[in-house]
VEXNUVO-174263 format. One record per atom (N, C-alpha, C): x, y, z. Coordinates in steps of 0.05 Angstrom, whole numbers, plus 5000, padded with zeros to 4 digits. Atoms other than C-alpha are relative to their C-alpha. Example, Ala and Ser with C-alpha at 12.3 -4.5 7.8 and 13.67 -1.06 7.14 Angstrom:
501849765000 524649105156 501850245000 498449764999 527349795143 498550225014 
This chain:
498750104975 812238335149 497950005023 501950034978 807938075207 501250155024 499149864976 808338515269 500149805023 499650194978 811038125328 498450095024 501549964975 806838055391 501949935022 497950054980 811938135447 498949845024 501150164978 807137785495 498849744991 500950265010 806137165453 502349814997 498050215003 810136525457 498849754987 500950265011 809735865420 501849795012 498450234990 812035195449 499549774981 500250235019 813434635399 501149765014 499350244985 813333965434 498650015027 501649994975 808533805491 500549755017 499350214982 812233255526 500450115028 499649914973 814633315598 501250295001 498649744999 819233915584 498250224989 501749805012 814434285538 497650075017 502349944983 808434215584 500850135026 499049874976 812434395646 500850294995 499349735008 815135005609 497550174996 502549865004 808035205589 498950085027 501149944973 805835165662 501650215013 498249804988 811935555686 499550274988 500449755014 810736095634 497250125007 502649914991 803336135653 500250135027 499749894973 805236245725 501650265001 498249775000 810336775706 498650264992 501549775010 805137235674 501550174979 498549865020 810237425621 498450034974 501450015025 805737245563 496950025004 503050004999 798337385548 498949794981 500950205019 798136845494 502349794996 498150225005 801636165488 498649794982 501150215018 800435685430 501849755003 498650254997 802334955439 499749834975 500050175024 804234515380 501349745006 498850264997 805433775380 499149824978 500850195021 805433205329 497449865009 502450124989 800032905375 498250235009 501649764994 794833455372 498249975025 501650054976 790533125426 501750075025 498249944977 796533185473 500150305005 499849714998 797233925458 497450125011 502749904991 789734035468 499649945029 500350084972 789833655533 501650175019 498349834984 795634055561 498950285002 501249735000 792434715540 497550025018 502450004983 785834525573 500749985029 499250044972 789134285637 501050265012 498949754989 793034925646 497950225000 502049795001 787235375624 498049985023 502050034979 782735085678 501050125027 498949874976 787435395730 500250304998 499749715004 787236095700 498350175019 501449834980 781836345749 501750055025 498249964977 787336275802 502550164993 497649865009 792436645760 499350274987 500649765015 791937205708 498849934973 501250065026 787837245644 502149964978 498350055024 791336955583 498649794983 500950215018 790036505523 502249794998 498150225005 793335825520 498549794985 501550185017 791235365464 501849844982 498550175020 793434815416 499650124973 500249885026 794935065347 501849864979 498350105022 798834965282 502250204995 497849825006 805035285253 499050274990 501149755010 800635815220 499550205024 500649834977 799036065291 502450135013 497649904987 806236235307 501150254986 498849795017 807236785255 500750265015 499449754985 807037355307 501249945028 498950074974 810136985366 502850125003 497349874995 816037375396 502149795006 498150214992 819136735424 498849734992 500850275008 818736035393 501849815015 498450184983 821035505443 499749724990 500150275012 822834825414 501049805020 499350214981 822634255464 499649724987 500750265013 820533715414 502549834995 497850195005 825033105408 499749765017 499950244984 826432425435 501250065027 499049964973 827632405510 502549845005 497650144992 834032185544 499349765018 500750254985 833531465569 502249955021 497950074981 837231185629 502449884986 497650105013 844531055610 500750134974 499649885026 843931485548 501150285004 499049734998 848132115539 498350194982 501549815017 845232755509 500949984971 499050035028 849732645448 499049754986 501150245012 846731955438 497350074986 502649925011 840232315421 500350144972 499649815022 843332705363 498649924974 501150075026 841232305302 496950015000 502950004999 834032215325 498950284999 501149744998 833132935342 500750194978 499349855025 836733235282 497849944979 502150085020 831732845239 497450145007 502549864992 825933135279 500250304994 499749715006 828733845272 499850064971 500249955029 829033765197 497150024991 502949975007 821433715197 498850255014 501249784984 820234265250 501050274991 498849735003 825134835237 499250144974 501049865025 823334965163 497250105002 502849914996 816035015184 499950255017 499849754983 817835525239 500950234982 498949785017 821935935189 498050094978 502049945020 816335905138 497950205010 502249834990 811236245183 500950225019 499149804981 815436645232 502850094991 497449905009 821137085206 501550195019 498849794983 822437575262 500249935029 499950074971 821837205328 502749895008 497650134988 827036895373 499549705002 500250294999 828236155367 501649895023 498750104976 829835845435 499949704999 499850295002 832335125430 500449895028 499850134974 831334685491 500549704998 499650295004 831333975462 503049935000 497250094998 837733575472 500849824976 497849844989 843333545452 499850294991 500849735006 841934285457 502150154983 498049855015 848634535429 500049924970 500150095028 848334105366 497450104987 502649925012 840934255355 499850304996 499949715004 842135005364 501450074974 498649965025 847234985308 498449914976 501650105022 842734565264 497650184995 502349825002 836835025278 500850264986 499049765013 841035625257 500349954970 499650065028 842835285191 497449964986 502650065013 835735045176 498250244999 501949774999 832235695195 500950234983 499049765014 836836205162 499750255017 500249774982 835636655222 502850115006 497449904991 841237125244 500849865026 499050144977 845636825299 498950105026 500949894974 843137295353 497249905007 502750074995 836037035345 499649695001 500250294996 837536285350 502049925022 498250094979 840336035415 498649795017 501050224984 839535465464 500050065030 500049984971 838035395538 502749945012 497250044992 845235155543 500449905028 499350084973 848135115612 498650185021 501549844980 843035575646 499249825023 500950194978 840334975685 502549895015 497650114986 847334685699 501150215019 499049784983 849435365726 498250045025 501849994976 843235385771 500649775019 499350234983 845034695796 502550055016 497549934987 852034935811 499650195023 500549804980 849535535849 498549885024 501650134979 844535105888 501949845018 498350174984 849834605909 502150165016 498149834985 854835145928 498650145023 501549874978 849435505968 499549815023 500450204979 847934866006 502649945015 497450064988 855334736018 500950225018 499049774985 856835436042 498050125020 502149894982 850335576078 499450294994 500749735008 848836206037 497949994978 502049985021 843336435990 501349954973 498950065026 844736125922 500050234980 500249775018 842736775889 502350205004 497649834995 848937105920 502549884989 497750145011 853436615885 500150064970 499649935028 856236825817 502149814988 498350205011 859036245779 498649884975 501150105025 858135925710 501149724994 499250245015 858235245678 500150094971 499749915028 860835355607 500649754982 499450215019 861934945544 497549844992 502250185008 857534355524 498149975023 502050094980 851034225561 500249705000 499550295001 853533525575 502649925013 497850134986 859333095593 502750154999 497449855001 864933585572 499750285011 500449734989 862034185609 502150075021 497949914982 866734605652 498950195021 500649814979 865734935719 502250215000 498049785002 869135615712 500750115028 499449934972 872035645782 501650265002 498249774999 877036195765 498550265003 501549754998 871536725759 497749985020 502250044981 866836445813 500550175025 499849844976 865336895872 497350015015 502449974984 860337015928 499850295007 500349714996 858037735926 502750154999 497549865005 864837955900 502449885014 497850144987 869037515946 500749754984 499350245015 873036995907 499049755014 501450234988 869636325917 501749855021 498450164982 875435945949 500750155025 499549834976 876936525996 497549995017 502550014985 869636516016 499749735014 500150274988 870035766028 501650005026 498349994976 875735896077 498750165022 501449844981 871636436111 497849845014 502250164989 866135916122 501149745012 498950234987 870935406150 500549754983 499650225018 871934976088 502850044987 497249975009 879334846071 500949794980 499350205020 879134276021 498650064974 501749915022 876434685964 500649864974 499450145026 880034315907 498449744998 501550264999 877133645928 497050054998 502949944999 870233945942 499150104973 500849895026 870134335876 499849784979 500150235019 871633695837 497449845004 502450164994 866033325873 497550154991 502449855007 860933885863 499750014969 500149995029 862733955789 499049744988 500950265010 861733205779 497049965006 502950034993 855033225816 498350174982 501549845019 852733795772 499849874973 499950135026 854833435709 498249754999 501550254999 851332795731 497250035010 502749964988 845033115759 497849884983 502250105017 840732955699 499949695001 499950295000 843032225699 498749905026 501150094974 841332165774 497050045001 502949955000 834432475764 498649804982 501250195019 832932045703 499949725011 499950264987 835031425741 497749965020 502050024980 830031585795 497150054990 502849945008 824031885758 499650004970 500150055029 825531735684 500250254983 499849765017 825832465661 500650245018 499649754985 827833175682 498350214986 501649795014 823033755669 499550255017 500649754985 821834235727 502350204999 497749825000 828834525730 500350144973 499749875026 829234635655 497650184994 502349825005 822234925654 500450275014 499449754987 824435445705 502250154986 497849885016 830635575663 498850144975 501449885023 826135705602 498650265008 501349764989 822136195644 502050225004 498049794994 828436555666 501050134974 499149895026 830936625594 497950184987 502249845011 824136875571 499750275014 500149754984 824137395627 502050204988 497949825010 830737675600 499350114973 500749915027 827937705529 497750205002 502549845000 820937985543 500450275014 499549764985 823338495594 502450164991 497549875011 829538675553 501950065023 498449964975 833538565617 503050044996 497150005005 840438515585 501449835022 498950184979 841537945636 502349844988 497850175009 847937545632 499449715007 500850284996 846136815622 501849824982 498350185016 850336215598 498449844979 501550135021 846036065537 501949894979 498450125022 848535645479 499650164975 500249845024 850036075419 502449944981 497950045020 854236055355 502550165008 497549874992 861436205372 501650094976 498449895023 865736645327 502650135010 497549894990 872036765367 502349894982 497750095016 879036665338 500549705004 499350284995 879935985372 497649814999 502450175000 872835735378 497950124981 502049905019 868135815319 498749774986 501450215015 863235435276 498749795017 501350194982 859935115336 498450165020 501649874979 854635285388 500749875026 499650104973 856335225461 499450235020 500849804980 855035605526 502450165010 498349804987 858736225548 498150225010 501749784991 855936805588 499550204978 500849825022 852037255541 497950205011 502049804994 847837885546 497549934985 502550085012 840637685533 497850215004 502149804999 835138185516 498049964978 502250035019 829438325468 501049924972 498950085026 834038215407 501449735001 498650264997 836537545433 502750045013 497349984990 843937465445 501250264990 499149735008 846638175445 503050035003 497149994997 853938015460 501049805020 498750184982 858737535493 501450155023 498649884977 861737675562 502549845006 497650154994 869037465568 500449985030 499550034971 870337175637 502849895005 497350104993 876837005673 500049705000 499750295001 879036295657 502949945004 497350104997 885235915678 500949874974 499050145024 889635595625 498749724998 501350274999 886734915646 497150024991 502849975008 879535165639 499850074971 500049925028 881135485572 500549754982 499450245015 884034825547 497649815000 502450174997 877934445573 497750104982 502149885018 873334935536 500649934971 499250075028 877234805472 499349714994 500750285004 876434055482 497049964998 502950025001 869034145494 499050084972 500749915027 868434535429 500749804979 499150205019 872434005392 498149765000 501850224997 867833465419 497450054984 502449935014 861733825393 500450024970 499549975029 864933985326 500249734986 499850275011 866533245316 497249884995 502850105003 859133075327 498750144976 501249845022 857033635280 501049904973 498950105026 861733375225 498649754992 501450255006 858532685230 497150054990 502849935007 851532995226 499950114972 500049875026 853233435166 500849824978 499150185021 856832885129 497849804992 502150195005 850732435135 497750124984 502249875014 846132955103 500249954970 
């Protein structure tokens, strides 16, 4: 058994998201070694060189282009490889292309690395997280996706702007699919312990139902709006990757809405986002949050949407 290096990460895929994640992780000082892997080795080498040249302004570390053999002792393997989302295309439209790509990547990861955490970032992240679990044979706690960590950050940012408060003081989650069926869990949302809608009234906002619908739609459509303007999204997700890696490397037991395999009585056999405790062993447990009947029904519909896509994928194999 290869001993894991808790300060080593691997990033598979050096497109916009992979390279932005590598830069964000370099700036975080979480890792002393990062290996970049891409089908285009020149691209991986170029990204590694570009980031390395800034190390005199940061902290000493190794960042280099490598092969799957180089990931054997990486504590975290981050998979961003896959086709990008085009304007007008949903994350679920990407599924066939990216499942095919994962069939070539994940068995190679599992061949060389048996004890690390597999963090899936490529879209559609919920489908690919489930596929990665099946292809890798890893235990469920060590295969999870970035899920709605970014969507949740977008929600907090927009609520912070609306209410004129620090977004870090807002506690709210987007749950379900990272995509069109995602749900804003308003029932459990609060600002430093004050129920969200009560806090809205305190700040002079009295049309919370209308506003909450608008903000939830803006969060859901954020990626489409960014892609329309600049063709891709990568900075926000890169910072989300950094945040998840912080929780893992520092064994923070942070509660993050990552996408993981669900095994509850009503929702199972699918990966989607719910608040979970994240630490050095990966997903260490789910956190049940207060949901209204309407939110619970929407979560079930989100799970059913994902399961239908999964059935199509598995039937085609």
